mmCIF file of the C-alpha atoms, coordinates in Angstrom:
data_MODEL
# 
_entry.id   MODEL 
# 
loop_
_atom_site.group_PDB 
_atom_site.id 
_atom_site.type_symbol 
_atom_site.label_atom_id 
_atom_site.label_alt_id 
_atom_site.label_comp_id 
_atom_site.label_asym_id 
_atom_site.label_entity_id 
_atom_site.label_seq_id 
_atom_site.pdbx_PDB_ins_code 
_atom_site.Cartn_x 
_atom_site.Cartn_y 
_atom_site.Cartn_z 
_atom_site.occupancy 
_atom_site.B_iso_or_equiv 
_atom_site.pdbx_formal_charge 
_atom_site.auth_seq_id 
_atom_site.auth_comp_id 
_atom_site.auth_asym_id 
_atom_site.auth_atom_id 
_atom_site.pdbx_PDB_model_num 
ATOM 1  C CA . LEU A 1 1  ? -0.044  -0.108 -0.090  1.00 0.00 ? 1  LEU A CA 1 
ATOM 2  C CA . MET A 1 2  ? 1.359   3.518  -1.060  1.00 0.00 ? 2  MET A CA 1 
ATOM 3  C CA . GLU A 1 3  ? -0.123  6.860  -0.818  1.00 0.00 ? 3  GLU A CA 1 
ATOM 4  C CA . MET A 1 4  ? 0.576   9.337  -3.285  1.00 0.00 ? 4  MET A CA 1 
ATOM 5  C CA . ASP A 1 5  ? -0.042  12.987 -3.347  1.00 0.00 ? 5  ASP A CA 1 
ATOM 6  C CA . SER A 1 6  ? -0.601  13.092 -7.343  1.00 0.00 ? 6  SER A CA 1 
ATOM 7  C CA . TYR A 1 7  ? -3.243  11.114 -9.209  1.00 0.00 ? 7  TYR A CA 1 
ATOM 8  C CA . THR A 1 8  ? -1.125  11.705 -12.176 1.00 0.00 ? 8  THR A CA 1 
ATOM 9  C CA . ALA A 1 9  ? 1.816   9.961  -10.733 1.00 0.00 ? 9  ALA A CA 1 
ATOM 10 C CA . ALA A 1 10 ? -0.343  7.088  -9.258  1.00 0.00 ? 10 ALA A CA 1 
ATOM 11 C CA . ALA A 1 11 ? -1.777  6.498  -12.660 1.00 0.00 ? 11 ALA A CA 1 
ATOM 12 C CA . GLN A 1 12 ? 1.620   6.326  -14.450 1.00 0.00 ? 12 GLN A CA 1 
ATOM 13 C CA . LEU A 1 13 ? 2.884   4.029  -11.636 1.00 0.00 ? 13 LEU A CA 1 
ATOM 14 C CA . ALA A 1 14 ? 0.006   1.705  -12.186 1.00 0.00 ? 14 ALA A CA 1 
ATOM 15 C CA . LEU A 1 15 ? 0.311   1.694  -15.837 1.00 0.00 ? 15 LEU A CA 1 
ATOM 16 C CA . GLY A 1 16 ? 3.930   0.896  -15.412 1.00 0.00 ? 16 GLY A CA 1 
ATOM 17 C CA . GLY A 1 17 ? 3.293   -2.331 -13.284 1.00 0.00 ? 17 GLY A CA 1 
ATOM 18 C CA . MET A 1 18 ? 4.073   -0.838 -10.039 1.00 0.00 ? 18 MET A CA 1 
ATOM 19 C CA . ALA A 1 19 ? 0.737   -1.221 -8.091  1.00 0.00 ? 19 ALA A CA 1 
ATOM 20 C CA . PRO A 1 20 ? -3.032  -0.522 -8.880  1.00 0.00 ? 20 PRO A CA 1 
ATOM 21 C CA . ALA A 1 21 ? -4.248  2.825  -8.331  1.00 0.00 ? 21 ALA A CA 1 
ATOM 22 C CA . LEU A 1 22 ? -7.678  4.259  -7.642  1.00 0.00 ? 22 LEU A CA 1 
ATOM 23 C CA . ILE A 1 23 ? -8.025  7.218  -9.896  1.00 0.00 ? 23 ILE A CA 1 
ATOM 24 C CA . PRO A 1 24 ? -10.901 9.503  -10.596 1.00 0.00 ? 24 PRO A CA 1 
ATOM 25 C CA . LYS A 1 25 ? -12.429 9.433  -13.913 1.00 0.00 ? 25 LYS A CA 1 
ATOM 26 C CA . SER A 1 26 ? -11.696 12.908 -14.730 1.00 0.00 ? 26 SER A CA 1 
ATOM 27 C CA . ILE A 1 27 ? -7.859  11.944 -14.563 1.00 0.00 ? 27 ILE A CA 1 
ATOM 28 C CA . LEU A 1 28 ? -8.234  9.024  -16.774 1.00 0.00 ? 28 LEU A CA 1 
ATOM 29 C CA . THR A 1 29 ? -9.871  11.325 -19.404 1.00 0.00 ? 29 THR A CA 1 
ATOM 30 C CA . THR A 1 30 ? -7.233  13.748 -18.932 1.00 0.00 ? 30 THR A CA 1 
ATOM 31 C CA . LEU A 1 31 ? -4.413  11.288 -19.534 1.00 0.00 ? 31 LEU A CA 1 
ATOM 32 C CA . ASN A 1 32 ? -6.403  9.428  -22.160 1.00 0.00 ? 32 ASN A CA 1 
ATOM 33 C CA . ILE A 1 33 ? -5.937  6.211  -20.360 1.00 0.00 ? 33 ILE A CA 1 
ATOM 34 C CA . THR A 1 34 ? -7.952  3.654  -22.467 1.00 0.00 ? 34 THR A CA 1 
ATOM 35 C CA . PRO A 1 35 ? -10.856 1.607  -20.744 1.00 0.00 ? 35 PRO A CA 1 
ATOM 36 C CA . LYS A 1 36 ? -8.697  -1.834 -21.222 1.00 0.00 ? 36 LYS A CA 1 
ATOM 37 C CA . PHE A 1 37 ? -6.549  -0.599 -18.314 1.00 0.00 ? 37 PHE A CA 1 
ATOM 38 C CA . CYS A 1 38 ? -9.174  0.249  -15.954 1.00 0.00 ? 38 CYS A CA 1 
ATOM 39 C CA . TYR A 1 39 ? -11.813 -1.511 -13.835 1.00 0.00 ? 39 TYR A CA 1 
ATOM 40 C CA . ASP A 1 40 ? -15.024 0.165  -12.920 1.00 0.00 ? 40 ASP A CA 1 
ATOM 41 C CA . PHE A 1 41 ? -16.486 -0.504 -9.489  1.00 0.00 ? 41 PHE A CA 1 
ATOM 42 C CA . GLU A 1 42 ? -20.189 0.009  -9.840  1.00 0.00 ? 42 GLU A CA 1 
ATOM 43 C CA . GLU A 1 43 ? -20.235 0.438  -6.099  1.00 0.00 ? 43 GLU A CA 1 
ATOM 44 C CA . LEU A 1 44 ? -18.325 3.775  -6.236  1.00 0.00 ? 44 LEU A CA 1 
ATOM 45 C CA . ASP A 1 45 ? -20.566 5.383  -8.780  1.00 0.00 ? 45 ASP A CA 1 
ATOM 46 C CA . GLN A 1 46 ? -22.188 7.411  -5.939  1.00 0.00 ? 46 GLN A CA 1 
ATOM 47 C CA . LEU A 1 47 ? -18.970 8.842  -4.668  1.00 0.00 ? 47 LEU A CA 1 
ATOM 48 C CA . VAL A 1 48 ? -18.819 12.657 -4.970  1.00 0.00 ? 48 VAL A CA 1 
ATOM 49 C CA . ARG A 1 49 ? -15.552 14.598 -4.097  1.00 0.00 ? 49 ARG A CA 1 
ATOM 50 C CA . PRO A 1 50 ? -15.489 18.427 -4.639  1.00 0.00 ? 50 PRO A CA 1 
ATOM 51 C CA . ILE A 1 51 ? -12.470 19.644 -6.085  1.00 0.00 ? 51 ILE A CA 1 
ATOM 52 C CA . HIS A 1 52 ? -10.977 22.907 -6.550  1.00 0.00 ? 52 HIS A CA 1 
ATOM 53 C CA . ILE A 1 53 ? -8.200  24.205 -8.986  1.00 0.00 ? 53 ILE A CA 1 
ATOM 54 C CA . CYS A 1 54 ? -5.866  26.837 -7.587  1.00 0.00 ? 54 CYS A CA 1 
ATOM 55 C CA . LEU A 1 55 ? -3.288  28.314 -9.827  1.00 0.00 ? 55 LEU A CA 1 
ATOM 56 C CA . ARG A 1 56 ? -1.927  31.596 -11.067 1.00 0.00 ? 56 ARG A CA 1 
ATOM 57 C CA . HIS A 1 57 ? -4.016  33.604 -13.528 1.00 0.00 ? 57 HIS A CA 1 
ATOM 58 C CA . SER A 1 58 ? -1.153  33.175 -16.224 1.00 0.00 ? 58 SER A CA 1 
ATOM 59 C CA . THR A 1 59 ? -1.411  29.560 -15.985 1.00 0.00 ? 59 THR A CA 1 
ATOM 60 C CA . TYR A 1 60 ? -4.822  29.439 -17.634 1.00 0.00 ? 60 TYR A CA 1 
ATOM 61 C CA . ARG A 1 61 ? -3.121  29.920 -21.031 1.00 0.00 ? 61 ARG A CA 1 
ATOM 62 C CA . SER A 1 62 ? -1.190  26.595 -20.643 1.00 0.00 ? 62 SER A CA 1 
ATOM 63 C CA . GLU A 1 63 ? -2.758  23.987 -22.990 1.00 0.00 ? 63 GLU A CA 1 
ATOM 64 C CA . ARG A 1 64 ? -2.514  21.443 -20.431 1.00 0.00 ? 64 ARG A CA 1 
ATOM 65 C CA . VAL A 1 65 ? -4.420  23.412 -17.885 1.00 0.00 ? 65 VAL A CA 1 
ATOM 66 C CA . LYS A 1 66 ? -7.048  24.283 -20.458 1.00 0.00 ? 66 LYS A CA 1 
ATOM 67 C CA . ALA A 1 67 ? -7.362  20.421 -21.022 1.00 0.00 ? 67 ALA A CA 1 
ATOM 68 C CA . LEU A 1 68 ? -7.755  19.709 -17.673 1.00 0.00 ? 68 LEU A CA 1 
ATOM 69 C CA . THR A 1 69 ? -10.272 22.209 -16.778 1.00 0.00 ? 69 THR A CA 1 
ATOM 70 C CA . GLU A 1 70 ? -12.367 21.384 -20.095 1.00 0.00 ? 70 GLU A CA 1 
ATOM 71 C CA . SER A 1 71 ? -12.190 17.579 -18.945 1.00 0.00 ? 71 SER A CA 1 
ATOM 72 C CA . ILE A 1 72 ? -13.366 18.348 -15.477 1.00 0.00 ? 72 ILE A CA 1 
ATOM 73 C CA . ALA A 1 73 ? -16.150 20.572 -16.688 1.00 0.00 ? 73 ALA A CA 1 
ATOM 74 C CA . ASP A 1 74 ? -17.269 17.943 -19.197 1.00 0.00 ? 74 ASP A CA 1 
ATOM 75 C CA . VAL A 1 75 ? -17.600 15.287 -16.519 1.00 0.00 ? 75 VAL A CA 1 
ATOM 76 C CA . VAL A 1 76 ? -19.337 17.697 -14.118 1.00 0.00 ? 76 VAL A CA 1 
ATOM 77 C CA . ALA A 1 77 ? -21.994 18.712 -16.589 1.00 0.00 ? 77 ALA A CA 1 
ATOM 78 C CA . LYS A 1 78 ? -22.703 15.048 -17.600 1.00 0.00 ? 78 LYS A CA 1 
ATOM 79 C CA . GLU A 1 79 ? -23.074 14.106 -13.914 1.00 0.00 ? 79 GLU A CA 1 
ATOM 80 C CA . VAL A 1 80 ? -25.021 17.066 -12.882 1.00 0.00 ? 80 VAL A CA 1 
ATOM 81 C CA . SER A 1 81 ? -27.523 16.431 -15.714 1.00 0.00 ? 81 SER A CA 1 
ATOM 82 C CA . LEU A 1 82 ? -27.989 12.747 -14.788 1.00 0.00 ? 82 LEU A CA 1 
ATOM 83 C CA . PRO A 1 83 ? -31.542 11.896 -13.193 1.00 0.00 ? 83 PRO A CA 1 
# 
């Protein structure tokens, strides 16, 4: 059992064969991790974890940050619209 401060690092280690990792779907989308590398736990579908992105205003120009925020916004919009 290992505790990581970064979901990205945990995902990369898992893909490298180090150990399985529990990763939010938004990170899977952002990193373009294909479903063949994932196992979806239906029991976890109801979990909700609020997040906040804090960064310098100039960082919004970064393509990586834009991709991250768009991925999160897409997931949130889809989840909120579910019945």
